[in-house]
N, C-alpha and C positions, 0 to 999 in steps of 0.2 A: 300337923301331918308331915311325916318325913318324905324325902324325895321318892323312895321306892314305892310307898303307898300311893303317892300322888300320880306317879307315872303308870302304875298298874291300873288305877282308876281310869285314866285317860285312854288306856289301851283295852278297856273292857267293852267289847263290841258284841252285837247280837250275832246269832248263828249265820244269818244270811251274809253279813259282812265278812265273817270269817271264811265262808265258802268262797266268796269273791277273792279275798286275800290269798287263800290257799291256791286257787287257780292261777292267779298272777305270779305267785312265788314259784309255782311249778314250771311255768313257761320260761321265766327268767333263769332258773337254775338249770333247766334242760339246755338252754342256749349256752350258759356258762360252761357246761360239760363239753359241748361240741366245740366251743371256742378254744378251749385249751389244746385241742388237737390242731386246729387251724393255726394257732399262735406259734407253734413249734416249727412250722414249715413255710411261713410267709413273712419272714423278717424284713425283707426289702420293701414289700408293699406296705407293711405296718408302719414303716417310717414315714411314708408318704401320707398315709391315713392320719397319723398323729399330727403331722404338720397342718393338714386341712382342718382337723378337729380343733386344734389350738386356736387358729384364726377365728373359726366360728364361735368358739367358747368365749373368747375375749370380746368379740363384737357383740354377741348376744347378751352377755352378762352386764356389760357397760350400758347397752341400750335399754335393758330392763330398768336401769336406774335413771334413765332420761337422756343418755348420750345419743348422738345422731350419726356417728361414723359408720359407714358400711363395712362389710367384711373386706372388700377390695381396698378401701382406704386404710383399714387396720393393717392389712398385709403390706401395703406400700410404706406405711409409717415404720413398721418393724424392720423392713429391709433397709431403710435409709436413716434409721433413727440416730440422732446425735443428742445424747442426754441433756446437754447444756442448752439445747434449742427447743425444748418442750414448752412452747409458749402458751398453749391452751390447756384448760383443765381436762378436756377429753383426751388429749394426747398424753397427759400425765397419768390419767387413770388407766389408759390402755397399756402403757409400758409397765406400770406397777402391777397390773393383773397378769401380764405376760411373765414377769420375773417371778411372781409368786407361784403361778401355775407350773412353770418350768422347774422350780425348786421342788414342788410336790411330785411332779411326774418322775423326776430323776432320783428322789430320795424318800419316797413315801414309806418305805419299810423302816426307815430310821427316825421318822418324826413321831413323837409321842403326843398323845392327846392330853396335854397339860396346859396350865395357865401360861407358862413361860413360852411354849410354842405358839399358843394363840396370839400372844402379844407380838411375837416375832413375825408371824405371818401377816398380822395386821400392819406392822411397821413396814414390811416390804410392799404390801399392797398400796400403801399411801406414801411410799418413799419419795415420789416425785411430785406429789400434790402439794403445791405451795401453801394453800390455806389450811392444810391438815397437819402441818408440822408440829403444832403444839400438843395435839392430843393423840397422834399416832402411837400405837403400842400401849395405850393406857385406857382403862375403863372410862366411861363417860362421866362428866362432872355435872351435866345438865340433863334434864328430862328430854326424851326424844320420843318419836312415834314412827310407826311404819306408814310410809306414804307411797302411793302408786303414782308414778310419773308417766305421762302420756305424750305422744309425739307432738301434739299441738301446744305443749307447754303447761297444760293444766295438771293439777295434783288432786289426789283424793286421799284423805286419811283412812287407813285400813284399821288400825287399832293402836291403843296405847301400850306402852311397854313398861318393864320393871323400872322402878325409881332408882336413881344413882346409888343411894346409900344401901340398897339391897342387892345390887348387881353382883358384887364379888362373891357374896354368900350363895346366890342362886347358881352362878356359873360353877362354883366349887361343887355344889351338890349335883349338878348336871354331869360334870366330868367324872365324878365318883360313880354315879349310877351307870353311865355309858361304859366306862372301863370295866366295871364289875360285871356287866352283862356280857361283854365280849369275852371276858376271862372265864366266867362260869358257863358260857354257851347255853344258857337256859331260855334263850329267845332267838328267833331267826335273825341273823345279822341285818337283813334289810329293814326289818321292823325297828331295830335299834337305831339304825342310821336315820330312818324317817322321823322317829320320835326325837332324836337329837336335834335335827335340823329345825323341827317345829319349835322346840324349846329355846334353841339358840335365837331364832328370830323373834320369839315372844319376849325374851329377856332384852335383846338388842343391846348388847353390852358396851358397844363403842359409840362415840358421838356420830361417826359416819363410817360408811364402808361395810355395814353389817350384812346387807344383802349379797354383795360380792364375796365377802369372806365366807358366808354360809355356803355358797356354791363351790368355793374352793375346798372347804372342809368336806362337802359331800363327795367330791372326787377323791380326796385323801382317804376318807373312811371306806369308800367302796373299793378302792385299790388295795387297801390294807386287808380287807375281808375277801380278797381273791376275786373281785369283780373287775379285773384289770382291763377288760375290754372298753371301759368308759374312757380310756385314753384316746381311743381311735374313732369316736363319734361323739359329737357335742351334746352333753346333757343340758347345758345352758341354752342351746338352740331350741331344744324341745320345749323348755320352759318358756322361752320367748314366744314361740308359736302358740302357746297355750297360757298366755299371761293372765287373761281374765280368770281362767279356771284356777290358776296359781293363787291369786289373791282371794278368790272366793273360798277355796279350801282352807286357807289360813284363817279367814274371817269366821268360818263355821265353828272352828274350835275356840277362837279368841272371844267370841260373843259371850262365852261362859267362863272366861278366864278366872281361875282361883275359886270356882264354884264346884259343887258336887256334880253338876251336869256337864262339866267340860269333857268332851270326847274329841278324839282326833281321827275318827274313822274316815271322814272325807279327805283329810290330808294324806293319810296312809294310802288310801286307794289312788289318789291323784299321783303320789310319788311312785307307786309301783306301776301304774299305767304308763307313766313317763319312761320307766325302765323298760317296759315291754316295747314301746315305740322305739326306744334306743336300739334294742336288739333287732327289731325289724329293719331299721335303717342300715345297720351294719351288715345284716344278711344280704340286703339288696346291693350294697357296695361290693360284697364278695362274689355275688352271682355274676356281676359285670366283669370283675377281675378274673374269675375262673374261666369265663368264656373267652376273654382276651388271651389268657396265657396258653390256651389250647390251640389257638388258630393264628396267632400273629408271629411274625419273624422279628429279628433284631431291628431292622429298619422301621418297621411299623411300630414297634415298641418305642423307638426314639420319637416318632411323630406323636404318639399318644402321650408320652411324658411331657413333650413340649406343650401340647394342647391343655393338659391338666394344669400346667404351671401358668399359662397365659390366660386360660379360661375361654378366650376368643381370639381368632386370628384370621387374616387373609392368606391366600396361597403365597403371595409374595413375601409375607413375613415368615412363613414356615420355610420357604425356599432359602431365605437369607440366613435363618437360624441353623439350617441343615444343608450346607452347601455341597456335601458329599453325594447328594441324591438329585436326580433331574426333576424338573418341574412336572413332566408328564407322569413319572413314577409316583411322585407325591400326590398328584391329583387322583391317581388310581387308588392309592391307599386311603385317601379321604373319602372317595366315593364308596369304598368298601365299608368304612366305618359308619358312613351315613346309612347305608343299606342295612347294616347290622343293628342300627339304633343306638350306636355308641357315641355318635357325634351328630349335632344338629346343624343343618345348613340353612342360612338365611340370605336374602338378597338375590340379585341376578347380575349377570355380566361381570363387570369389574367391581361391582359392589358386593360380590359373594363373600360371606364370612362363615367360618366354622366355629362351633361352640361346643366345648367339652361338657358332657353331662355329669352331674354329681353322682 
């Protein structure tokens, strides 16, 4: 069975599934149309959103694979990083993911979906990982499997993957099918992306880093297909919050791998539902932003920018960071933000702290 016939069979769903898919696609594409208008007039805010999304994406994608660094720790590491001093594997993975994600975000229109670029991205992803130097940028030489990593250190085997001697051929077929679908435009691009990610994870072409690379490739393909809003809200974070569903959807197709019964409807619905959640989160961020822009002045914007950067601060810290403004004025601004639901106040007396809301 050739790759096209195999993929068509996996995407052969019942009418009720297609109705659900159609509804989800409609919601996502409606948002995309509205987003293109927003994108043209909010460049300054988008820069801040992308920064926040980058930190969330790095933290979530590495934690899905078993890392433990929080978003705050990831942010701190990237601000003070000295490449020669990446002593732990988690730090090495974080910096590698950051460099690969930044490359994709800045150059997505120039990156082709080819074996050469897959190897290049994989090499960047594992660039700083000491134990991965021998196999980075090269297909696996040993059998591997998809394993779920949990915070308590336990693991669970999700499914077996393509054997090493078949890997290059299966990836070549997948790349050919995906590029052909995008070129012919005979299938909705989001279905193509969802199917590509499922197949990539099923093949698991590299010895390590496949899950992280699959999420980087998801961002790459979505941006190339004009879903550029994924730069500004973390797809990886959505997956992390629905990690059990992520593995369950993959397993549903994988249980019949290479059989006539193999279908990926659960995976496609999961993927599209994550995209809808993504759009809802971005809408919520912009509602807060739009409200702010209509009612606050330059001083208040400075206070809010500082709060967003620090996440949490006491009045004395804000006063020290913004010496041009009096303590009483800053207190009034913070009180206003609290009343408007834009900032959370905790503690009492000298223990009061203010927290920026996402």
